N, C-alpha and C positions, 0 to 999 in steps of 0.2 A: 961406616962402616959394619951394621947393620942393616943399612938399605941393601949391601953388597951381599951379604951373607944370604938375606931374604932372596934377594930376587935372582942366587946361585942358585936355593934349594927350589925357590918355583919352579927354574927353568929345569932342574932335575926331576922335578914331578910332574913336567908337562912335558918332558920328551920321555920317561919313563915305560907307557903305553906301547909307545910307536916302536921304539927300542926292545922291548921285550918279545913283540911280537913275532921279529928277526929268531929270537930265538928258536922257534918255533913251534908248532900246534900240541905236536904228538908229547914234547919234554913238558909243556905248563898245563898238558889234561894231566899226564901221570904223576907232575906234583901234586896237584889239589885233587885227583879221581880216589875214590876207592876209598876205603878206613884211616890210609896216610891220611889224604888230606882231611878228612874228617877229623881226625885227632888233630893234625895242626891245627886246623881253625879254633878248635876246643882248647886246647892250650895259650891259642891266640888270642881267644876272646877269655881266661879266666886270669889270665896275664893282662889285658888291661883293667878288668873288674877288681884289681887288691887294691889301689888305691882309694874305691868309691867302697872295699869293705872295710881297711880302716878308716874310712871319715863316719862310719856306721857302727862300729864296733865306740870308736871316743863320741859318737853323740849318744849312743844309747846305754853305755858304760857297761855294756855286756856284750856276749857272741851271739843273742839270739837273733839278733838283728839282720847281723851278715850271714850267718847262717840261712835263714830263711829267703836272702836275696842270692842265696847262692845254687839254693835250691830250685827257686823260679829261673834262674840264669839256666839252671843243668835241666831243668824239663822245658823247658821253651830251644834250647837248643837241640834235644834230643827230638821235640816233634818236629825241629827246622830238620833235620838231617835226615830223619828216619820215614818220614809221614809225607811233607807236604815237597822236600826235593826229589823222593823218587816220583814225584805226583804229576808234577812240573817237566818234568827231564825223561819222563817216557817214549818210547821211539812211536813217531806215528805208523811205522812198516818195519819192517825187520831190519837190519843192518845188511849190509851186502859186506862180502869181503873186500879189503884193501881199502888204498889210502887215495883218496880221490886227489890231484893239485889242483892246485890254488892258484890262477893267474895271478902272481904277485904285481904285477904294476898297476893291472885296473884298480885295486881299491886304492891305490894312491891320486886317482885321478878325480 
């Protein structure tokens, strides 16, 4: 039973990127771009760090260690979002108005 569940999950995870690109580049961009995407990934990162913060609290028997870890996470997230992200995504040339068509069949070859 475990093998079937594991294989099914692996198949879904393997197919997800291909299926999701059919949703459309604009929808994906709208979801993860700007302040909404930054907030979304910040909340997901915080939620993912909760088990680690609880373990730190249990290990050190106080809230100082989790607070410091949360501060480091917040600082790294802010530097990544507001310094590194804009540096690597800055356009080389001015954007042209309109949306370009993508040859869908070409990228499947």
